[in-house]
Every structure is written in C-alpha cells, then in structure tokens.
C-alpha positions as CSV (number, residue, x, y, z in Angstrom):
1,M,4.2,-23.2,-2.1
2,N,7.5,-21.6,-2.8
3,E,9.7,-22.7,0.2
4,M,11.6,-19.4,0.1
5,K,10.8,-17.3,3.2
6,F,10.1,-13.6,3.1
7,T,12.9,-11.6,4.8
8,G,12.1,-8.1,3.6
9,S,14.1,-6.6,0.8
10,K,17.1,-4.3,0.3
11,E,14.9,-1.2,0.7
12,Y,12.2,-2.6,3.1
13,V,12.8,-3.4,6.7
14,A,10.2,-5.8,8.0
15,S,9.6,-7.0,11.6
16,P,9.8,-10.7,12.3
17,E,6.0,-10.7,13.0
18,L,5.3,-9.2,9.6
19,M,7.7,-11.6,7.8
20,A,5.9,-14.5,9.5
21,A,2.5,-13.1,8.5
22,V,3.5,-13.0,4.8
23,D,4.8,-16.6,5.0
24,V,1.6,-17.8,6.7
25,A,-0.6,-16.1,4.1
26,R,1.3,-17.7,1.3
27,A,1.2,-21.1,2.9
28,L,-2.5,-21.0,3.6
29,E,-3.2,-19.3,0.2
30,K,-5.2,-16.5,1.9
31,P,-5.2,-12.7,1.3
32,L,-3.0,-10.8,3.7
33,L,-4.8,-7.8,5.2
34,I,-2.5,-5.1,6.4
35,K,-3.6,-2.3,8.6
36,G,-1.7,0.6,10.2
37,E,-1.6,4.3,10.2
38,P,-0.5,6.1,7.0
39,G,3.2,6.1,6.3
40,T,4.0,2.7,8.0
41,G,4.9,1.0,4.8
42,K,1.7,-0.9,4.0
43,T,1.8,-0.3,0.2
44,M,5.6,-0.7,0.0
45,L,5.2,-4.2,1.5
46,A,3.7,-5.5,-1.8
47,E,6.6,-4.0,-3.7
48,A,9.1,-5.6,-1.3
49,I,7.5,-9.0,-1.7
50,S,7.5,-8.6,-5.5
51,Q,11.3,-7.8,-5.3
52,A,12.0,-10.6,-2.9
53,F,10.4,-13.3,-5.0
54,N,11.0,-11.7,-8.4
55,M,7.3,-11.7,-9.2
56,P,5.3,-9.1,-11.2
57,L,3.2,-6.7,-9.2
58,Y,-0.3,-5.7,-10.1
59,I,-1.7,-2.7,-8.2
60,W,-5.4,-2.0,-7.9
61,N,-5.7,1.5,-6.3
62,I,-9.1,1.8,-4.6
63,K,-11.1,5.0,-4.6
64,S,-14.5,6.0,-3.1
65,T,-16.2,5.3,-6.5
66,T,-14.5,2.0,-7.2
67,K,-16.7,-1.1,-7.7
68,A,-15.7,-4.7,-7.4
69,Q,-16.6,-5.1,-11.1
70,D,-13.9,-2.6,-12.1
71,G,-11.2,-5.0,-10.9
72,L,-12.6,-7.9,-12.9
73,Y,-13.4,-6.5,-16.3
74,V,-15.4,-3.8,-18.1
75,Y,-17.3,-4.1,-21.4
76,D,-16.5,-1.1,-23.5
77,T,-19.9,-0.6,-25.2
78,I,-19.1,3.0,-26.2
79,Q,-16.0,2.0,-28.2
80,R,-17.9,-0.7,-29.9
81,L,-20.7,1.7,-30.8
82,Y,-18.1,4.2,-32.1
83,D,-16.4,1.5,-34.2
84,S,-19.7,0.3,-35.7
85,Q,-20.6,3.8,-36.8
86,F,-17.3,4.1,-38.6
87,G,-17.4,0.7,-40.2
88,E,-14.4,-0.8,-38.3
89,E,-13.7,-4.5,-38.8
90,G,-14.2,-7.0,-36.0
91,V,-17.1,-5.2,-34.3
92,D,-19.0,-8.5,-33.9
93,D,-16.1,-9.9,-31.9
94,I,-17.2,-8.9,-28.3
95,K,-13.9,-10.1,-26.9
96,R,-12.2,-7.1,-28.5
97,Y,-14.2,-4.8,-26.1
98,I,-13.6,-6.7,-22.9
99,K,-11.0,-4.9,-20.9
100,L,-9.6,-6.8,-17.9
101,G,-9.1,-5.0,-14.6
102,K,-6.2,-5.5,-12.3
103,L,-7.8,-8.5,-10.6
104,G,-8.6,-10.0,-14.0
105,E,-5.1,-9.4,-15.3
106,A,-3.6,-11.1,-12.2
107,F,-5.9,-14.1,-12.7
108,K,-5.0,-14.4,-16.4
109,S,-1.3,-14.2,-15.8
110,E,0.7,-17.3,-16.9
111,E,3.0,-16.9,-13.8
112,Q,2.4,-16.2,-10.2
113,V,2.0,-12.5,-9.4
114,I,1.6,-10.2,-6.5
115,L,-1.8,-8.5,-6.4
116,L,-2.1,-5.4,-4.2
117,I,-5.6,-4.1,-3.4
118,D,-4.6,-0.8,-2.0
119,E,-6.7,1.1,0.6
120,I,-9.8,-1.1,0.4
121,D,-11.5,0.9,3.1
122,K,-11.9,3.8,0.7
123,A,-14.7,2.0,-1.2
124,D,-18.3,1.5,0.0
125,L,-19.2,-1.1,2.6
126,E,-20.4,-3.6,0.0
127,F,-17.1,-3.6,-1.9
128,P,-15.3,-6.3,0.2
129,N,-18.3,-8.6,0.2
130,D,-18.6,-8.3,-3.6
131,L,-15.1,-9.8,-3.9
132,L,-15.6,-12.8,-1.6
133,W,-16.4,-15.3,-4.4
134,E,-13.6,-14.2,-6.7
135,L,-11.0,-14.2,-3.9
136,D,-12.1,-17.6,-2.6
137,K,-12.4,-19.4,-5.9
138,M,-9.9,-17.3,-7.9
139,E,-12.2,-17.1,-10.9
140,F,-14.9,-14.9,-12.4
141,Y,-17.4,-15.2,-15.2
142,I,-17.6,-12.8,-18.2
143,H,-21.3,-12.8,-19.1
144,E,-20.9,-11.1,-22.5
145,T,-18.6,-13.8,-23.8
146,R,-19.8,-16.6,-21.6
147,E,-16.2,-17.2,-20.5
148,T,-14.8,-18.1,-17.1
149,I,-11.4,-16.7,-16.2
150,K,-9.7,-18.9,-13.6
151,A,-6.3,-18.2,-12.1
152,K,-3.7,-20.7,-13.4
153,T,-1.6,-19.9,-10.4
154,R,-3.1,-18.3,-7.3
155,P,-1.7,-14.8,-6.9
156,I,-0.3,-13.6,-3.6
157,V,-2.9,-11.1,-2.5
158,I,-2.0,-8.1,-0.3
159,I,-4.8,-5.9,0.9
160,T,-4.2,-2.6,2.7
161,S,-6.5,-0.6,4.9
162,N,-6.1,2.7,6.9
163,A,-9.0,1.6,9.1
164,E,-11.2,4.4,7.8
165,K,-14.1,2.0,7.8
166,E,-14.8,-1.4,9.5
167,L,-14.6,-4.3,7.1
168,P,-17.3,-6.9,7.0
169,D,-16.8,-10.0,9.3
170,A,-17.3,-12.4,6.4
171,F,-14.4,-10.7,4.5
172,L,-12.2,-10.6,7.6
173,R,-12.6,-14.4,8.2
174,R,-11.1,-15.1,4.8
175,C,-7.9,-13.0,5.5
176,I,-4.7,-13.3,7.5
177,F,-4.5,-10.1,9.5
178,H,-1.5,-8.1,10.5
179,Y,-1.3,-4.6,12.1
180,I,1.9,-2.7,11.3
181,A,2.7,-0.7,14.5
182,F,4.6,2.5,14.1
183,P,8.3,1.8,14.4
184,E,10.1,2.4,17.7
185,K,13.3,4.4,17.5
186,E,15.6,1.4,17.1
187,E,13.6,0.1,14.2
188,M,13.2,3.5,12.7
189,D,17.0,4.0,12.8
190,E,17.4,0.9,10.8
191,I,14.7,2.0,8.3
192,V,16.3,5.4,7.8
193,R,19.8,4.0,7.2
194,V,18.4,2.0,4.3
195,H,17.6,5.3,2.6
196,F,20.9,7.1,3.4
197,D,24.3,5.7,2.6
198,N,26.1,8.2,4.8
199,I,24.3,10.6,7.2
200,D,25.7,12.8,9.9
201,E,25.1,10.9,13.2
202,N,24.4,14.0,15.2
203,L,21.9,15.3,12.7
204,L,20.2,12.0,12.7
205,K,20.0,11.9,16.5
206,Q,18.7,15.4,16.8
207,A,16.2,14.9,14.0
208,M,14.9,11.6,15.4
209,D,14.6,13.0,18.9
210,T,12.6,15.9,17.5
211,F,10.5,13.7,15.3
212,Y,9.4,11.5,18.1
213,W,8.9,14.5,20.4
214,I,6.4,15.9,17.8
215,R,4.6,12.6,17.6
216,S,4.3,12.5,21.4
217,I,2.3,15.7,21.4
218,K,-1.3,14.5,21.9
219,E,-2.8,17.6,20.3
220,V,-1.1,17.1,17.0
221,R,-3.9,15.6,14.8
222,K,-1.8,14.4,11.8
223,K,1.3,13.0,13.2
224,P,4.3,12.8,10.9
225,S,5.0,9.5,9.2
226,T,8.1,7.5,8.3
227,S,8.1,8.9,4.7
228,E,7.9,12.4,6.1
229,L,10.8,11.8,8.4
230,I,12.9,10.6,5.5
231,D,11.9,13.7,3.4
232,W,12.8,15.9,6.4
233,L,16.2,14.3,6.8
234,N,16.8,14.9,3.1
235,A,15.8,18.5,3.5
236,L,18.0,19.0,6.5
237,T,21.0,17.4,4.8
238,I,20.6,19.4,1.5
239,G,20.1,22.6,3.5
240,G,23.3,22.0,5.5
241,I,21.4,22.6,8.8
242,D,23.4,22.7,12.0
243,P,22.1,19.7,14.0
244,E,22.2,21.8,17.2
245,I,19.4,24.1,16.1
246,I,17.0,21.4,14.9
247,R,15.0,21.2,18.2
248,T,15.0,25.0,18.8
249,K,14.4,26.3,15.3
250,L,12.5,23.4,13.7
251,P,13.7,24.1,10.2
252,Y,11.6,23.0,7.2
253,L,8.8,22.1,9.6
254,G,6.4,22.1,6.6
255,V,8.0,18.9,5.4
256,L,6.9,17.1,8.6
257,I,3.6,18.9,9.5
258,K,0.9,19.4,7.0
259,K,-1.9,21.1,9.0
260,D,-1.9,24.7,10.0
261,E,-3.2,24.0,13.5
262,D,-0.5,21.3,14.1
263,V,2.2,23.7,13.0
264,E,0.8,26.2,15.6
265,I,0.7,23.6,18.3
266,V,4.3,22.5,17.7
267,N,5.6,26.0,17.5
268,K,4.1,26.8,20.8
269,R,5.8,23.8,22.4
270,K,9.3,24.2,20.9
271,I,12.3,25.2,23.0
272,Y,13.7,28.7,22.4
C-alpha cells in the first residue's frame, strides 16, 4: 500500500476519524462505505482522495434503473446490427461492440485509480449483492468474448449512500464503514474559509448563527446543507447585505430553503 496518509486536500476539510477510515480501507483493500445526510461532502471525498494521491477518478453515478451489469460492460447489439446492414468492416469482431462501464474501466486501468460508486442506495435491493463477486475478486467475465477482465492494480473504492434504503448485510460485511456527521460550528467555520479567501467576519458570524438556528428548527423537513450555506454566503456577499439584518430579514432565503412549507415555518419563527 502507498504509505502516504490521507490528510484531506486543499479544498476538502476531513475529520481525523474520516482520514483514519480512508487509510484503513486502503490498508485492508476494502471498499469504504460513506453515509451521511446530503451536503456533508460524501461525493467530494472521492475527489479529495484523487487530488491527494494524484490518481485518476472514475465516477459511477447510480440511478433507480441502474443494474450492476451497467458498471461492468454492455454489448452493443444494436450498433452491430446497424453496421452489418450498411456493410461496415469488422462486424465479426465482437470486441468492437463491447463497451466497458466505469467499474470495467477502473479494472482495466494500467494505474491505480479511485472508483466512486455514488448513491448506491438509489438502485434496487439486489444491486449491492450483484457486485459482491466483482468487488471481492476485482475481476469479471465477458461472456461474448470469453475474456476475463482482472484489475492489474486494485482501485480504491469509495461508495456513498444517503441511507434511503438499508444495504444487505453480506455487502456491509465487505466494507469499511464511516458516517459523516454534520459539521459543528467550529469545523464548519474551517470548511467555509476554504471557499472564501476574504470574508467579512461579522457577516460570517451572523450567517452561521442563522444557518444553525434554521437547522435547529425541528419542523424544517429539508435542513440546509453545507453547500447551501456556501451558496448563501456567496449571495450575501455579492448582494452587499448588511450583516445586522440577516437574522431579522433572512435575505435570499430561497438559497438555503428549498421547500415551500419550510420557508413558511422559518418565516414564522424569524425575529422582527
């Protein structure tokens, strides 16, 4: 294993526990399963690891219709049929019509890469189980060409989940798990300053206090995330908003709150 430790990146602030989880997953050569509420930096973690170790990043975005096979390869029979009808050369070469998915590309890479399987809980319940063999053995078989694709160098696999569905126990046993808790004020202050070279201190304090006040309201269903706070600070700065009116006027509230009922709840609670 690369002896270099993960310490975050210039643009990503990682907790000591998260840094340790990354290093353990690398040492044990197991996928790192990251859970946490939206906006806690799960997806950005893979980007930070890629930057820290100067490794290519392959991203497999999971949707509700995604199948495990999609990440390995697809056989483009339609293109082959089309080519045969128009007399294209090489139609008999099936390899021309095998298109590797992100998992397949990561396995075939000559160098070690980062593979992000993003939002795995969006797929159906069988999806994680269908990947057990490939993630264990780091290989898969292409039936059409009778070829086995085996990873030359085991990729660093990062898997994210928003906990929309429970993942199978057999899958969980094969992963290192880490939950990214929502940042406390001190850590959030550090995260924010990574994104702003120079920010008005009073504006930052008023905005942060208001942000955490909104998150503390139990009735708010979709609580604002880190990325929304950063967007809001940008809006407040660009708009030249007086810091002293942030808590009372809640300017640009639509940058933070995305549901009508939440906006109504927050407006009822604000100080006039």
